[in-house]
Gaussian input, Z-matrix of N, CA and C with variables (Angstrom, degrees):
# hf/3-21g

backbone

0 1
 N
 C     1     B1
 C     2     B2     1     A1
 N     3     B3     2     A2     1     D1
 C     4     B4     3     A3     2     D2
 C     5     B5     4     A4     3     D3
 N     6     B6     5     A5     4     D4
 C     7     B7     6     A6     5     D5
 C     8     B8     7     A7     6     D6
 N     9     B9     8     A8     7     D7
 C    10    B10     9     A9     8     D8
 C    11    B11    10    A10     9     D9
 N    12    B12    11    A11    10    D10
 C    13    B13    12    A12    11    D11
 C    14    B14    13    A13    12    D12
 N    15    B15    14    A14    13    D13
 C    16    B16    15    A15    14    D14
 C    17    B17    16    A16    15    D15
 N    18    B18    17    A17    16    D16
 C    19    B19    18    A18    17    D17
 C    20    B20    19    A19    18    D18
 N    21    B21    20    A20    19    D19
 C    22    B22    21    A21    20    D20
 C    23    B23    22    A22    21    D21
 N    24    B24    23    A23    22    D22
 C    25    B25    24    A24    23    D23
 C    26    B26    25    A25    24    D24
 N    27    B27    26    A26    25    D25
 C    28    B28    27    A27    26    D26
 C    29    B29    28    A28    27    D27
 N    30    B30    29    A29    28    D28
 C    31    B31    30    A30    29    D29
 C    32    B32    31    A31    30    D30
 N    33    B33    32    A32    31    D31
 C    34    B34    33    A33    32    D32
 C    35    B35    34    A34    33    D33
 N    36    B36    35    A35    34    D34
 C    37    B37    36    A36    35    D35
 C    38    B38    37    A37    36    D36
 N    39    B39    38    A38    37    D37
 C    40    B40    39    A39    38    D38
 C    41    B41    40    A40    39    D39
 N    42    B42    41    A41    40    D40
 C    43    B43    42    A42    41    D41
 C    44    B44    43    A43    42    D42
 N    45    B45    44    A44    43    D43
 C    46    B46    45    A45    44    D44
 C    47    B47    46    A46    45    D45
 N    48    B48    47    A47    46    D46
 C    49    B49    48    A48    47    D47
 C    50    B50    49    A49    48    D48
 N    51    B51    50    A50    49    D49
 C    52    B52    51    A51    50    D50
 C    53    B53    52    A52    51    D51
 N    54    B54    53    A53    52    D52
 C    55    B55    54    A54    53    D53
 C    56    B56    55    A55    54    D54
 N    57    B57    56    A56    55    D55
 C    58    B58    57    A57    56    D56
 C    59    B59    58    A58    57    D57
 N    60    B60    59    A59    58    D58
 C    61    B61    60    A60    59    D59
 C    62    B62    61    A61    60    D60
 N    63    B63    62    A62    61    D61
 C    64    B64    63    A63    62    D62
 C    65    B65    64    A64    63    D63
 N    66    B66    65    A65    64    D64
 C    67    B67    66    A66    65    D65
 C    68    B68    67    A67    66    D66
 N    69    B69    68    A68    67    D67
 C    70    B70    69    A69    68    D68
 C    71    B71    70    A70    69    D69
 N    72    B72    71    A71    70    D70
 C    73    B73    72    A72    71    D71
 C    74    B74    73    A73    72    D72
 N    75    B75    74    A74    73    D73
 C    76    B76    75    A75    74    D74
 C    77    B77    76    A76    75    D75
 N    78    B78    77    A77    76    D76
 C    79    B79    78    A78    77    D77
 C    80    B80    79    A79    78    D78
 N    81    B81    80    A80    79    D79
 C    82    B82    81    A81    80    D80
 C    83    B83    82    A82    81    D81
 N    84    B84    83    A83    82    D82
 C    85    B85    84    A84    83    D83
 C    86    B86    85    A85    84    D84
 N    87    B87    86    A86    85    D85
 C    88    B88    87    A87    86    D86
 C    89    B89    88    A88    87    D87
 N    90    B90    89    A89    88    D88
 C    91    B91    90    A90    89    D89
 C    92    B92    91    A91    90    D90
 N    93    B93    92    A92    91    D91
 C    94    B94    93    A93    92    D92
 C    95    B95    94    A94    93    D93
 N    96    B96    95    A95    94    D94
 C    97    B97    96    A96    95    D95
 C    98    B98    97    A97    96    D96
 N    99    B99    98    A98    97    D97
 C   100   B100    99    A99    98    D98
 C   101   B101   100   A100    99    D99
 N   102   B102   101   A101   100   D100
 C   103   B103   102   A102   101   D101
 C   104   B104   103   A103   102   D102
 N   105   B105   104   A104   103   D103
 C   106   B106   105   A105   104   D104
 C   107   B107   106   A106   105   D105
 N   108   B108   107   A107   106   D106
 C   109   B109   108   A108   107   D107
 C   110   B110   109   A109   108   D108
 N   111   B111   110   A110   109   D109
 C   112   B112   111   A111   110   D110
 C   113   B113   112   A112   111   D111
 N   114   B114   113   A113   112   D112
 C   115   B115   114   A114   113   D113
 C   116   B116   115   A115   114   D114
 N   117   B117   116   A116   115   D115
 C   118   B118   117   A117   116   D116
 C   119   B119   118   A118   117   D117
 N   120   B120   119   A119   118   D118
 C   121   B121   120   A120   119   D119
 C   122   B122   121   A121   120   D120
 N   123   B123   122   A122   121   D121
 C   124   B124   123   A123   122   D122
 C   125   B125   124   A124   123   D123
 N   126   B126   125   A125   124   D124
 C   127   B127   126   A126   125   D125
 C   128   B128   127   A127   126   D126
 N   129   B129   128   A128   127   D127
 C   130   B130   129   A129   128   D128
 C   131   B131   130   A130   129   D129
 N   132   B132   131   A131   130   D130
 C   133   B133   132   A132   131   D131
 C   134   B134   133   A133   132   D132
 N   135   B135   134   A134   133   D133
 C   136   B136   135   A135   134   D134
 C   137   B137   136   A136   135   D135
 N   138   B138   137   A137   136   D136
 C   139   B139   138   A138   137   D137
 C   140   B140   139   A139   138   D138
 N   141   B141   140   A140   139   D139
 C   142   B142   141   A141   140   D140
 C   143   B143   142   A142   141   D141
 N   144   B144   143   A143   142   D142
 C   145   B145   144   A144   143   D143
 C   146   B146   145   A145   144   D144
 N   147   B147   146   A146   145   D145
 C   148   B148   147   A147   146   D146
 C   149   B149   148   A148   147   D147
 N   150   B150   149   A149   148   D148
 C   151   B151   150   A150   149   D149
 C   152   B152   151   A151   150   D150
 N   153   B153   152   A152   151   D151
 C   154   B154   153   A153   152   D152
 C   155   B155   154   A154   153   D153
 N   156   B156   155   A155   154   D154
 C   157   B157   156   A156   155   D155
 C   158   B158   157   A157   156   D156

   B1=1.5089
   B2=1.5235
   B3=1.3026
   B4=1.4567
   B5=1.5766
   B6=1.3450
   B7=1.4475
   B8=1.4929
   B9=1.3318
   B10=1.4469
   B11=1.4963
   B12=1.2961
   B13=1.4838
   B14=1.5545
   B15=1.3151
   B16=1.4684
   B17=1.4782
   B18=1.2756
   B19=1.5125
   B20=1.4766
   B21=1.3149
   B22=1.4504
   B23=1.5344
   B24=1.3136
   B25=1.4503
   B26=1.5385
   B27=1.3291
   B28=1.3530
   B29=1.5048
   B30=1.3902
   B31=1.4008
   B32=1.5106
   B33=1.2634
   B34=1.5280
   B35=1.5321
   B36=1.3009
   B37=1.4373
   B38=1.5785
   B39=1.3352
   B40=1.4757
   B41=1.4578
   B42=1.3750
   B43=1.4382
   B44=1.5546
   B45=1.3201
   B46=1.4581
   B47=1.4999
   B48=1.3224
   B49=1.4292
   B50=1.5170
   B51=1.3191
   B52=1.4892
   B53=1.5248
   B54=1.3057
   B55=1.5121
   B56=1.5133
   B57=1.2530
   B58=1.5147
   B59=1.5302
   B60=1.2806
   B61=1.4424
   B62=1.5742
   B63=1.2835
   B64=1.4744
   B65=1.5183
   B66=1.3040
   B67=1.4813
   B68=1.5968
   B69=1.3043
   B70=1.4895
   B71=1.5513
   B72=1.2846
   B73=1.4970
   B74=1.4727
   B75=1.3178
   B76=1.5012
   B77=1.4724
   B78=1.3578
   B79=1.4728
   B80=1.5078
   B81=1.3150
   B82=1.3906
   B83=1.5061
   B84=1.3307
   B85=1.4689
   B86=1.4727
   B87=1.3099
   B88=1.4335
   B89=1.5076
   B90=1.3407
   B91=1.5065
   B92=1.4806
   B93=1.3417
   B94=1.4699
   B95=1.4953
   B96=1.3322
   B97=1.4775
   B98=1.4942
   B99=1.3638
   B100=1.4733
   B101=1.5283
   B102=1.2966
   B103=1.5343
   B104=1.5330
   B105=1.2717
   B106=1.4869
   B107=1.5294
   B108=1.3398
   B109=1.4650
   B110=1.5454
   B111=1.3103
   B112=1.4705
   B113=1.4974
   B114=1.3077
   B115=1.4023
   B116=1.5290
   B117=1.2638
   B118=1.4526
   B119=1.5050
   B120=1.3102
   B121=1.5119
   B122=1.5509
   B123=1.3055
   B124=1.4708
   B125=1.5756
   B126=1.2739
   B127=1.4481
   B128=1.4575
   B129=1.3348
   B130=1.4639
   B131=1.5778
   B132=1.2648
   B133=1.4655
   B134=1.4691
   B135=1.3540
   B136=1.4264
   B137=1.5398
   B138=1.2677
   B139=1.5190
   B140=1.5104
   B141=1.2566
   B142=1.5090
   B143=1.5019
   B144=1.4098
   B145=1.4288
   B146=1.5155
   B147=1.2572
   B148=1.5152
   B149=1.4990
   B150=1.2962
   B151=1.4457
   B152=1.4908
   B153=1.3588
   B154=1.4914
   B155=1.5314
   B156=1.3702
   B157=1.4867
   B158=1.4945
   A1=104.90
   A2=116.77
   A3=119.66
   A4=108.50
   A5=114.14
   A6=119.21
   A7=108.62
   A8=119.65
   A9=121.36
   A10=111.24
   A11=114.13
   A12=116.57
   A13=109.88
   A14=112.81
   A15=122.77
   A16=105.06
   A17=116.32
   A18=122.40
   A19=112.18
   A20=118.54
   A21=125.02
   A22=114.23
   A23=118.28
   A24=119.37
   A25=109.23
   A26=115.74
   A27=122.63
   A28=110.28
   A29=121.29
   A30=121.79
   A31=112.39
   A32=118.29
   A33=120.91
   A34=106.99
   A35=116.18
   A36=120.40
   A37=112.55
   A38=119.07
   A39=117.50
   A40=108.44
   A41=116.57
   A42=124.51
   A43=109.04
   A44=115.85
   A45=120.30
   A46=106.56
   A47=116.65
   A48=122.28
   A49=110.37
   A50=116.37
   A51=118.93
   A52=112.56
   A53=113.46
   A54=116.93
   A55=109.51
   A56=121.83
   A57=122.62
   A58=111.97
   A59=112.73
   A60=119.37
   A61=108.97
   A62=116.39
   A63=120.49
   A64=105.87
   A65=117.87
   A66=117.89
   A67=114.51
   A68=113.84
   A69=113.95
   A70=109.90
   A71=118.89
   A72=118.89
   A73=117.51
   A74=115.84
   A75=119.79
   A76=105.59
   A77=116.43
   A78=117.12
   A79=114.04
   A80=118.23
   A81=124.14
   A82=113.53
   A83=114.11
   A84=120.56
   A85=115.39
   A86=118.33
   A87=122.56
   A88=112.44
   A89=115.54
   A90=121.55
   A91=110.66
   A92=117.09
   A93=118.65
   A94=112.37
   A95=117.12
   A96=118.28
   A97=112.59
   A98=117.89
   A99=121.35
   A100=113.24
   A101=115.16
   A102=123.34
   A103=104.83
   A104=116.36
   A105=119.49
   A106=111.15
   A107=116.51
   A108=117.97
   A109=111.52
   A110=117.22
   A111=121.42
   A112=108.76
   A113=120.68
   A114=124.94
   A115=113.17
   A116=118.92
   A117=124.51
   A118=109.89
   A119=117.91
   A120=123.57
   A121=110.34
   A122=115.69
   A123=119.85
   A124=109.46
   A125=120.46
   A126=121.75
   A127=112.98
   A128=117.68
   A129=124.86
   A130=106.70
   A131=114.81
   A132=118.14
   A133=113.61
   A134=117.07
   A135=126.34
   A136=112.15
   A137=115.87
   A138=122.77
   A139=114.17
   A140=120.19
   A141=119.45
   A142=115.03
   A143=118.06
   A144=119.52
   A145=112.60
   A146=118.04
   A147=121.51
   A148=108.91
   A149=114.79
   A150=120.78
   A151=114.89
   A152=115.96
   A153=119.87
   A154=114.73
   A155=114.23
   A156=116.14
   A157=108.82
   D1=135.33
   D2=178.76
   D3=-108.44
   D4=155.80
   D5=-179.38
   D6=-119.28
   D7=143.98
   D8=173.45
   D9=-63.27
   D10=137.55
   D11=-179.65
   D12=-113.80
   D13=152.91
   D14=-179.11
   D15=-123.71
   D16=117.40
   D17=-177.01
   D18=49.77
   D19=46.40
   D20=177.66
   D21=76.03
   D22=2.48
   D23=179.93
   D24=-100.15
   D25=127.23
   D26=173.32
   D27=-116.39
   D28=124.63
   D29=-179.02
   D30=-65.17
   D31=152.89
   D32=179.28
   D33=-71.34
   D34=146.90
   D35=176.04
   D36=-56.38
   D37=156.44
   D38=175.74
   D39=-71.75
   D40=159.50
   D41=-178.77
   D42=-63.77
   D43=152.45
   D44=174.89
   D45=-83.54
   D46=173.83
   D47=-178.69
   D48=-65.03
   D49=-27.64
   D50=178.18
   D51=-73.16
   D52=-20.54
   D53=-176.25
   D54=-96.43
   D55=-12.89
   D56=177.25
   D57=-76.03
   D58=140.30
   D59=-179.83
   D60=-81.92
   D61=146.02
   D62=178.02
   D63=-137.65
   D64=115.69
   D65=-176.76
   D66=-93.62
   D67=-7.51
   D68=-178.23
   D69=-106.09
   D70=3.92
   D71=175.87
   D72=88.61
   D73=-38.54
   D74=-175.54
   D75=-147.65
   D76=138.22
   D77=174.34
   D78=-71.80
   D79=-12.53
   D80=179.52
   D81=-102.55
   D82=32.59
   D83=176.13
   D84=-78.24
   D85=170.11
   D86=175.70
   D87=-57.70
   D88=-35.41
   D89=175.76
   D90=-63.95
   D91=-46.03
   D92=178.15
   D93=-60.95
   D94=-44.92
   D95=177.41
   D96=-56.51
   D97=-44.96
   D98=177.50
   D99=-59.63
   D100=-42.03
   D101=178.71
   D102=-59.50
   D103=-51.17
   D104=-176.43
   D105=-62.06
   D106=-37.76
   D107=178.48
   D108=-66.93
   D109=-35.30
   D110=177.28
   D111=-66.03
   D112=-43.68
   D113=176.33
   D114=-62.04
   D115=-47.43
   D116=176.92
   D117=-59.00
   D118=-50.51
   D119=-178.11
   D120=-58.40
   D121=-44.37
   D122=-177.01
   D123=-71.18
   D124=-34.70
   D125=172.47
   D126=-65.34
   D127=-42.02
   D128=-178.90
   D129=-63.13
   D130=-40.24
   D131=179.27
   D132=-68.67
   D133=-46.65
   D134=176.38
   D135=-57.68
   D136=-39.02
   D137=-176.48
   D138=-92.74
   D139=0.33
   D140=-172.23
   D141=-56.99
   D142=-28.83
   D143=-177.61
   D144=-91.66
   D145=-2.29
   D146=-178.24
   D147=-82.55
   D148=147.07
   D149=174.89
   D150=-107.50
   D151=0.09
   D152=-176.28
   D153=-97.87
   D154=-0.42
   D155=-176.06
   D156=-121.37

């Protein structure tokens, strides 16, 4: 994979899933479920007046 460069600078690629830190042990933990619920609820609230979703 190649990255666009600006003045000869190419940013490093993002970390792989093996390089990312995880402090709760599993992405499907109770904490993750609660975070997803907060995200979903906030999107529902933000989009409540839209008629295209």
